[in-house]
C-alpha positions in Angstrom: -19.6 6.5 -4.2 -21.7 8.6 -6.8 -19.5 8.0 -9.8 -16.1 6.2 -10.4 -13.6 4.9 -13.0 -13.3 1.4 -13.3 -9.7 -0.1 -13.7 -9.3 -3.4 -14.9 -5.9 -5.2 -14.1 -3.9 -7.0 -16.6 -1.4 -7.6 -14.0 0.9 -4.6 -14.5 3.1 -3.5 -11.8 1.9 0.0 -12.5 -2.0 -0.6 -12.0 -1.8 0.8 -8.6 -0.3 3.9 -9.8 -3.1 4.4 -12.3 -5.6 4.4 -9.1 -3.5 6.6 -7.2 -3.0 9.0 -10.3 -7.0 9.1 -10.4 -7.6 9.6 -6.9 -5.3 12.5 -7.1 -7.7 14.3 -9.3 -10.3 13.9 -6.6 -11.9 11.0 -8.7 -13.2 7.7 -7.1 -11.8 4.6 -9.0 -11.5 0.9 -8.1 -9.1 -1.9 -9.4 -10.7 -5.2 -10.4 -9.2 -8.3 -12.2 -9.7 -8.4 -15.9 -11.6 -11.5 -15.7 -13.8 -10.3 -12.5 -15.3 -7.4 -14.0 -18.2 -5.9 -11.7 -21.6 -5.2 -13.1 -21.3 -1.9 -14.9 -24.0 0.7 -13.2 -24.5 4.5 -14.2 -21.9 5.0 -11.7 -19.1 3.7 -13.9 -18.3 6.8 -15.8 -15.2 5.0 -17.6 -13.0 2.4 -17.9 -9.1 2.1 -18.1 -7.2 -1.0 -19.2 -4.1 -1.5 -17.7 -0.4 -2.7 -19.0 0.6 -6.5 -18.6 3.8 -8.5 -18.5 2.2 -10.6 -20.9 2.0 -10.3 -24.9 -1.4 -10.1 -26.7 0.2 -12.8 -29.2 0.5 -15.5 -26.3 -2.2 -18.3 -26.4 -2.9 -17.7 -22.9 -2.8 -13.9 -22.9 -5.3 -12.3 -20.6 -8.2 -11.3 -22.5 -11.6 -9.5 -22.0 -15.1 -9.3 -23.8 -14.6 -5.4 -24.9 -18.3 -5.4 -25.7 -19.4 -5.4 -22.4 -18.3 -1.7 -22.1 -16.6 -0.4 -25.2 -19.1 2.0 -26.7 -21.0 2.4 -23.7 -18.5 4.4 -21.8 -15.3 5.9 -22.5 -12.3 3.6 -22.7 -8.6 4.3 -22.3 -6.0 1.2 -22.8 -2.4 1.8 -21.5 0.2 -0.3 -23.3 -1.1 -3.7 -23.0 -4.7 -2.3 -23.1 -3.9 -0.5 -26.3 -2.7 -3.3 -27.8 -5.4 -5.8 -26.8 -8.0 -3.4 -28.3 -6.1 -2.9 -31.6 -5.3 -6.7 -32.0 -8.9 -7.7 -31.3 -10.4 -5.0 -33.9 -8.4 -6.2 -36.9 -5.1 -4.5 -36.1 -1.6 -6.1 -35.8 0.7 -6.4 -32.9 4.3 -7.5 -33.5 7.5 -7.5 -31.3 9.5 -4.5 -31.4 12.6 -4.4 -33.3 14.4 -2.6 -30.7 12.6 -2.8 -27.3 11.7 0.5 -26.1 12.0 0.8 -22.3 12.5 4.1 -20.6 12.2 7.9 -21.6 11.0 8.9 -25.0 9.7 12.2 -26.9 6.5 12.7 -28.7 7.4 13.5 -32.2 4.1 14.1 -33.5 0.8 15.0 -31.4 -2.8 15.7 -32.5 -3.5 18.5 -29.8 -7.0 18.8 -31.4 -8.0 15.6 -30.1 -9.6 15.7 -26.8 -6.8 13.1 -24.7 -3.7 15.0 -26.2 -4.8 19.0 -25.3 -1.8 20.6 -23.6 0.4 18.0 -24.5 3.0 19.2 -27.0 5.6 17.8 -29.4 8.7 16.9 -27.4 6.7 16.2 -24.4 8.5 13.1 -22.4 6.8 9.7 -22.0 7.7 6.7 -20.5 7.7 3.4 -22.3 8.1 -0.2 -21.1 6.9 -2.6 -23.9 8.5 -5.4 -25.9 5.6 -5.3 -28.6 4.2 -2.6 -31.0 1.5 -1.7 -32.8 2.5 -2.1 -36.2 -1.0 -1.8 -38.1 -4.2 -0.4 -36.8 -7.7 -1.4 -37.9 -10.7 0.2 -39.6 -11.6 3.7 -38.0 -8.2 3.9 -35.9 -6.5 7.1 -36.2 -3.0 7.9 -34.8 -2.9 10.8 -32.5 0.4 10.8 -31.5 4.1 9.2 -32.1 7.5 8.8 -31.0 10.5 8.6 -33.2 10.7 4.9 -32.9 6.8 4.0 -32.3 4.5 5.2 -35.0 1.3 4.4 -32.8 2.1 5.9 -29.4 -1.5 6.9 -29.0 -4.8 6.3 -31.0 -8.5 7.1 -30.9 -11.3 5.2 -32.6 -13.6 7.3 -34.8 -17.1 7.7 -33.7 -16.7 6.6 -30.2 -14.8 7.7 -26.9 -12.1 4.9 -27.1 -8.4 5.5 -27.0 -5.3 3.5 -26.8 -1.7 4.7 -25.5 1.4 3.0 -25.7 3.4 4.8 -22.9 2.5 5.0 -19.2 0.9 8.4 -18.2 0.8 6.8 -14.4 4.8 7.2 -13.9 6.1 10.3 -12.8 8.7 10.0 -15.7 5.7 11.0 -17.9 5.7 14.7 -17.8 2.4 15.4 -18.7 0.9 12.0 -17.7 -1.5 13.7 -15.2 -2.5 16.1 -17.8 -3.5 13.2 -20.0 -5.4 11.2 -17.2 -7.3 14.4 -16.4 -8.2 15.1 -20.0 -9.8 11.4 -20.0 -11.1 11.1 -16.7 -12.7 14.9 -16.2 -13.1 16.1 -19.7 -13.9 12.9 -21.6 -15.7 10.8 -19.0 -17.3 14.0 -17.2 -16.3 13.3 -13.7 -16.7 16.1 -11.3 -13.5 15.9 -9.1 -15.7 16.0 -6.1 -14.4 12.8 -4.1 -12.6 14.6 -1.2 -11.6 13.4 2.3 -14.6 15.3 3.9 -16.9 13.7 1.6 -15.3 10.5 2.4 -16.0 10.8 6.1 -19.5 12.0 5.8 -20.7 9.0 3.5 -18.8 6.7 5.3 -20.2 7.4 8.8 -23.7 7.2 7.2 -22.7 4.0 5.7 -21.4 2.5 8.8 -24.5 3.4 10.7 -26.7 1.8 8.3 -24.3 -1.3 8.2 -23.8 -1.8 11.9 -27.4 -0.7 13.2 -27.4 -1.2 17.0 -25.0 -4.0 16.9 -21.8 -4.1 19.0 -18.4 -4.1 17.4 -15.0 -5.2 18.6 -11.6 -4.3 17.1 -8.0 -4.8 17.6 -5.8 -1.5 17.7 -2.3 -1.4 17.1 -1.2 2.3 17.6 -0.6 2.7 13.9 -2.6 4.9 11.4 -4.9 2.4 9.6 -6.5 0.9 12.9 -6.5 4.2 14.8 -8.2 6.0 11.6 -10.5 3.0 11.2 -11.6 3.0 15.0 -12.3 6.8 14.8 -14.8 6.4 11.9 -16.7 3.8 13.6 -16.9 5.4 16.7 -18.2 8.6 15.0 -20.8 6.3 13.7 -21.6 4.1 16.7 -20.1 5.7 20.0 -19.5 3.4 22.8 -20.7 0.4 21.0 -17.5 0.1 19.8 -15.0 -2.0 22.1 -11.1 -1.6 21.2 -8.7 -3.8 22.3 -4.9 -3.2 22.5 -2.7 -6.0 23.4 0.8 -5.6 24.5 2.5 -9.0 23.0 6.1 -8.2 24.5 7.0 -7.1 21.1 6.2 -3.4 21.2 8.7 -0.7 21.1 10.2 0.9 24.5 7.0 2.3 26.5 4.7 1.8 23.5 2.0 0.2 25.5 1.3 3.0 27.9 1.9 5.6 25.2 -0.5 4.4 22.9 -3.1 3.6 25.3 -2.6 7.2 26.6 -3.0 8.8 23.3 -6.5 7.0 22.6 -7.5 8.3 25.9 -7.7 11.6 24.4 -9.6 10.7 21.4 -12.6 9.1 23.5 -12.5 5.7 22.2 -13.6 2.8 24.6 -10.2 0.9 24.9 -8.9 -2.0 27.1 -5.2 -2.6 27.4 -4.4 -6.4 28.0 -0.9 -7.3 28.9 -0.2 -10.8 27.5 3.6 -10.5 27.3 4.6 -13.7 29.2 1.5 -15.6 27.0 3.4 -15.0 23.7 7.0 -15.4 25.1 6.0 -18.9 25.8 4.1 -19.6 22.5 7.7 -18.1 20.8 10.0 -20.3 23.1 12.4 -22.1 21.3 11.1 -21.0 17.6 13.9 -19.7 14.9 12.2 -20.1 11.7 10.6 -16.7 10.8 7.4 -18.0 9.3 6.9 -20.4 12.6 7.5 -17.1 14.6 4.7 -15.3 12.4 2.3 -18.0 12.9 2.8 -18.2 16.8 2.5 -14.7 16.9 -0.7 -14.6 14.9 -2.4 -17.6 16.6 -1.6 -16.4 20.2 -3.3 -12.9 19.2 -6.4 -14.5 18.1 -6.5 -16.6 21.4 -6.2 -13.3 23.5 -8.5 -11.5 21.4 -11.0 -14.1 21.5 -11.0 -14.3 25.3 -11.2 -10.5 25.5 -14.0 -10.4 22.9 -16.1 -12.8 24.7 -16.2 -10.5 28.0 -18.3 -8.4 25.8 -21.9 -9.3 25.5 -23.7 -9.6 22.0 -20.7 -8.5 19.7 -21.6 -8.9 16.1 -18.6 -7.2 14.1 -15.2 -7.3 13.9 -13.7 -3.9 12.9 -10.5 -4.0 10.7 -8.1 -1.4 9.4 -7.7 -3.0 6.1 -6.6 -0.6 3.5 -6.9 -1.0 -0.6 -3.6 -2.2 -1.3 -4.1 -5.3 0.9 -7.3 -6.0 -0.6 -5.8 -5.6 -4.4 -2.9 -7.6 -3.4 -5.3 -10.5 -2.0 -8.0 -10.2 -4.4 -5.6 -10.8 -7.3 -4.5 -14.4 -6.6 -2.5 -16.2 -8.9 -4.0 -13.9 -11.7 -4.0 -11.6 -13.3 -1.0 -10.7 -10.9 0.6 -12.9 -8.7 -0.1 -12.5 -4.9 2.7 -10.7 -3.7 2.0 -11.6 0.0 -0.9 -12.5 2.1 -2.4 -10.1 4.6 -3.0 -11.0 8.3 -5.9 -8.3 8.0 -7.7 -9.5 5.0 -10.4 -11.8 5.6 -11.1 -11.4 9.4 -10.6 -13.9 12.1 -11.3 -17.8 12.3 -14.8 -18.7 11.6 -15.1 -20.1 14.9 -15.5 -16.3 16.2 -18.7 -16.2 14.2 -18.1 -12.2 13.7 -19.1 -10.1 10.5 -16.3 -8.0 9.1 -16.5 -4.1 9.1 -13.7 -2.2 7.0 -14.1 1.3 6.4 -11.0 2.1 5.0 -10.8 -0.8 2.4 -11.1 1.6 -0.6 -8.4 4.0 0.5 -4.5 4.3 -0.2 -2.2 4.9 2.9 -1.9 8.5 2.1 -5.7 8.9 1.5 -6.1 7.3 5.2 -4.0 9.9 6.5 -5.8 12.9 4.8 -9.0 11.3 6.3 -7.6 11.1 9.7 -6.5 15.0 9.3 -10.2 15.6 8.8 -11.4 13.5 11.6 -8.9 15.6 13.8 -6.7 12.7 14.7 -3.2 13.7 16.3 -0.2 14.3 14.0 1.6 12.0 16.2 -0.6 9.1 15.2 -1.0 10.1 11.6 2.8 10.6 11.0 3.6 7.5 12.6 6.1 5.0 10.8 4.6 1.6 9.9 5.3 -0.9 12.4 5.0 -4.9 11.3 2.1 -6.8 13.0 4.5 -9.2 14.6 6.7 -6.2 16.0 10.0 -7.0 17.1 9.6 -10.6 16.7 10.6 -10.4 13.1 13.5 -8.0 13.9 14.9 -10.3 16.3 16.8 -12.8 14.0 16.9 -16.3 15.8 15.0 -17.3 19.0 12.9 -14.7 21.1 13.7 -13.8 24.8 13.0 -11.2 27.0 16.4 -10.3 27.3 16.7 -9.9 23.6 13.5 -8.0 23.3 15.0 -5.4 26.0 17.9 -4.7 23.9 16.4 -4.3 20.7 13.8 -1.7 22.5 16.8 0.3 24.1 18.5 0.2 20.5 15.2 1.1 18.6 14.4 3.8 21.2 17.7 5.6 20.7 17.6 5.4 16.9 13.8 6.8 16.6 14.4 9.3 19.4 17.8 10.7 17.4 15.7 10.7 14.1 13.1 13.1 15.8 15.6 15.0 17.4 17.5 15.8 14.3 14.4 16.5 12.1 14.7 13.2 10.3 11.7 11.4 11.2 9.4 12.6 8.7 12.1 12.3 5.7 11.9 8.5 6.7 9.0 6.0 5.6 9.8 3.3 8.1 12.9 2.9 10.2 13.9 0.2 12.8 16.7 -1.9 14.2 17.3 -5.6 13.7 19.2 -7.8 16.4 21.6 -10.2 14.6 22.1 -13.6 15.6 25.8 -12.9 15.7 28.5 -11.7 18.2 31.6 -9.8 17.5 34.8 -9.0 19.1 35.2 -5.3 20.7 37.0 -3.3 22.9 35.7 -1.1 25.8 37.6 0.5 28.4 41.0 -1.6 27.5 39.0 -4.9 27.9 38.1 -7.5 25.1 34.1 -7.7 24.5 32.3 -10.3 22.4 28.7 -9.0 22.3 25.9 -8.3 20.1 25.7 -6.9 16.5 22.5 -4.8 15.5 21.8 -3.5 12.3 19.8 -0.2 11.7 17.3 0.2 8.6 15.6 3.4 7.2 13.8 3.4 3.8 12.2 5.7 1.9 8.9 4.5 -0.1 5.3 5.5 -1.0 3.3 2.7 -0.1 5.9 -0.2 0.8 5.7 -1.9 -2.4 9.2 -0.5 -3.4 11.5 1.2 -1.1 14.9 3.0 -1.2 17.5 2.9 1.4 17.9 6.4 3.4 20.8 8.3 2.7 21.1 9.4 6.2 24.2 11.8 7.1 27.1 10.0 8.2 27.3 12.6 11.1 24.1 11.5 12.3 24.7 7.7 11.9 28.1 8.1 14.0 26.1 9.7 16.5 23.6 7.1 16.8 26.0 4.4 16.4 28.3 5.9 19.6 25.2 6.3 21.7 23.9 2.8 21.3 27.2 1.1 21.8 27.7 3.5 24.9 24.1 3.3 26.2 22.9 -0.3 25.3 24.5 -3.2 27.7 25.3 -6.2 25.4 26.0 -4.2 22.0 29.4 -3.5 20.7 28.6 -3.0 17.0 26.3 -1.0 14.6 26.0 -1.5 11.0 23.4 0.2 8.5 21.4 -1.6 5.9 21.9 -0.1 2.3 19.7 -2.7 0.4 16.6 -1.5 -1.3 13.6 -3.3 -2.1 13.4 -5.4 -4.1 15.4 -7.1 -4.2 15.6 -7.0 -0.4 12.4 -6.5 1.6 12.0 -3.9 4.5 11.9 -6.2 7.3 14.6 -8.9 7.5 12.3 -11.9 8.5 
């Protein structure tokens, strides 16, 4: 990339949002842990210091050598980042008398300052802090205040260094994007030329250089990430990319055939492998969710390895890893705790001796879809809901049997089909059904039944980090419930999950 903004992560829950907002300005940026700063090259046009759940007054507070970038490139400290710079420069940071969390309005703004242009008095900002900057060091100047926080924003005289106590990256800060544009474009001088077209062009050239004349093998899932990654690699090396799509017996109804047909139209060199019985044998008798996940992952590796050995001279493993996977996996135990480990970060076991190529590992999910559109990939693939790697294996609570899989496939098919028929599919980020390990009493045709219970789940989200349950119309839910009970043998009760993430997760296992 020709130019970028470097974001140093001190563990804030909002750090990814900063990156997303910068990317929305068509400016490339990267997140790095505060204690793993990459070498600053001429490509780095500015540095943003994130917030943090920590206090600068703690003995073990996250710290960074500011001299490595301050005064060399423009710097913007956000919340903790602003407090850290003030604290290290002779200022004073104390616990707030009243903890300020939520909406606040600017009561004073220096609109002559480049950072605060087009941001007026009364503008709403979002605060989230327990400490406040009570005193600034020499050459620090206040450029914005709220009624309860005097130092809501500051600049340092003689250099392009700024600090803000509020969070411009959250939507509640009504002029947050303006402030970030002021910093990234007007102060840092970024050209806003990072677009999907440019990404595709540069990535294909990089892939050609990286892979050379080697062969690449890649597992496809039918989802957005692996499809876009495979298409990029295919554009770079053509038939030397060998794609494998494994039927693990835990896919949705007819998915194996439908996905293979959709890929044929894309010109990909793909082999479909029916390994259902192998997966069912590996899962037999397992009820613990983690054991099931491990069994599915281990069996996939074995099947994939068998197929890969049928291809001569394979040197690379292609993967659809995206940027949130990388961020969460790199920030292990600090600055921010790992939220989850990812099956597609780090590649396959060492015994496969393959180098990893990940063309999407700098993109967020919405950016992957934009790149897919640029590549001409069908909307049916790009708009597909996320589907977990272990498939229905973590939507069947308890042990896995072919009979249970068939029941859940039918239930899921009714739910997803109805979402599409009612024009609701694109309003939902992810939807599916769970087969519960309980039975309930029912009445069908004047006869008592004792059959299975299923739970429907539909959520809205941006990237899966947080999610809210979808308020689907009651009439729609009634229609779906009625069809499931009437058409899927073995089910006599349907419930709807109204839990949000957090505290729940999207999947049940």
